[in-house]
C-alpha positions as CSV (number, residue, x, y, z in Angstrom):
1,M,110.2,165.2,229.5
2,N,108.1,165.1,232.7
3,P,107.1,168.4,234.2
4,R,108.6,169.1,237.6
5,T,106.4,169.1,240.7
6,V,105.4,172.5,241.9
7,V,105.9,173.3,245.6
8,F,104.7,176.4,247.3
9,L,106.9,178.3,249.7
10,G,105.4,180.9,252.0
11,Y,107.1,184.3,251.8
12,Y,106.6,187.0,254.5
13,S,107.4,190.7,254.0
14,S,109.2,192.2,257.0
15,E,106.0,193.8,258.1
16,Q,104.0,190.5,257.8
17,Y,106.7,188.6,259.6
18,Q,106.3,191.0,262.6
19,I,102.6,190.1,262.7
20,L,103.4,186.4,262.4
21,L,105.8,186.7,265.4
22,K,102.9,188.1,267.5
23,S,100.4,185.4,266.5
24,A,102.3,182.2,266.1
25,T,101.7,179.5,268.7
26,D,105.2,178.1,268.0
27,R,106.9,181.5,268.3
28,K,110.0,180.0,270.0
29,K,110.7,178.0,266.8
30,L,110.8,181.1,264.6
31,D,113.7,183.4,263.9
32,D,113.7,186.6,266.0
33,K,114.6,188.8,263.1
34,W,113.1,188.9,259.6
35,E,116.6,189.2,258.1
36,D,117.5,185.8,259.7
37,W,114.3,184.3,258.4
38,L,115.0,185.6,254.9
39,V,118.5,184.0,254.9
40,N,116.8,180.7,255.8
41,F,114.1,181.2,253.2
42,I,116.7,181.8,250.5
43,K,118.6,178.6,251.5
44,A,115.4,176.5,251.6
45,K,114.3,177.8,248.2
46,A,117.7,177.1,246.6
47,M,117.6,173.6,248.0
48,L,114.1,172.9,246.9
49,E,114.8,174.3,243.4
50,K,117.2,171.4,242.8
51,E,114.3,169.0,242.5
52,F,111.1,171.1,242.2
53,T,109.6,174.1,240.6
54,V,109.3,176.6,243.5
55,E,106.5,179.1,243.6
56,E,106.7,181.8,246.3
57,Y,103.3,182.6,247.9
58,H,103.2,185.9,249.6
59,I,101.5,185.5,252.9
60,D,99.0,188.0,254.4
61,V,99.2,186.9,258.0
62,E,95.9,188.6,259.1
63,K,94.1,186.7,256.2
64,M,95.9,183.5,257.2
65,N,94.9,184.0,260.9
66,E,91.2,184.5,259.9
67,Y,91.4,181.2,257.9
68,F,92.9,179.5,261.0
69,K,90.2,181.0,263.3
70,S,87.4,180.0,261.0
71,N,88.8,176.4,260.8
72,N,89.6,176.1,264.5
73,L,93.4,175.7,263.7
74,K,96.4,176.9,265.6
75,N,99.0,179.2,263.9
76,N,101.8,176.7,263.9
77,G,104.3,175.4,261.3
78,K,102.2,172.5,260.2
79,N,99.1,174.6,259.6
80,R,101.1,177.4,258.0
81,A,102.6,174.9,255.5
82,M,99.1,173.5,254.8
83,Y,97.7,177.0,254.3
84,T,100.6,178.0,252.0
85,S,100.2,174.9,249.9
86,T,96.4,175.2,249.6
87,E,96.3,178.9,248.9
88,G,99.4,178.9,246.8
89,K,97.9,176.2,244.6
90,K,94.7,178.2,244.2
91,N,96.6,181.3,243.2
92,Y,98.8,179.3,240.8
93,N,95.9,177.7,239.1
94,E,94.1,181.0,238.7
95,R,97.2,182.5,237.1
96,L,97.4,179.5,234.7
97,N,93.8,179.8,233.7
98,N,93.9,183.5,232.9
């Protein structure tokens, strides 16, 4: 049996989501309330789990913003997805190797 592909889904605590709302360049595309974001997160995770192994990666927005700043990137959906995938994979591999 082939192992399922692992995908990384960024998770924000309610506190981190508030920080995200203040720093995202695509703010208008984001849910106004964390509770609404959470409902969409749960739906997306359930959909992805039909075909993939989903790993939640808990986002520290200030750390992510520092990464964006040092790499001259905007805090937008595309870059948040890239960051989640890159950092999630690092975290996942560290856990596998310990």
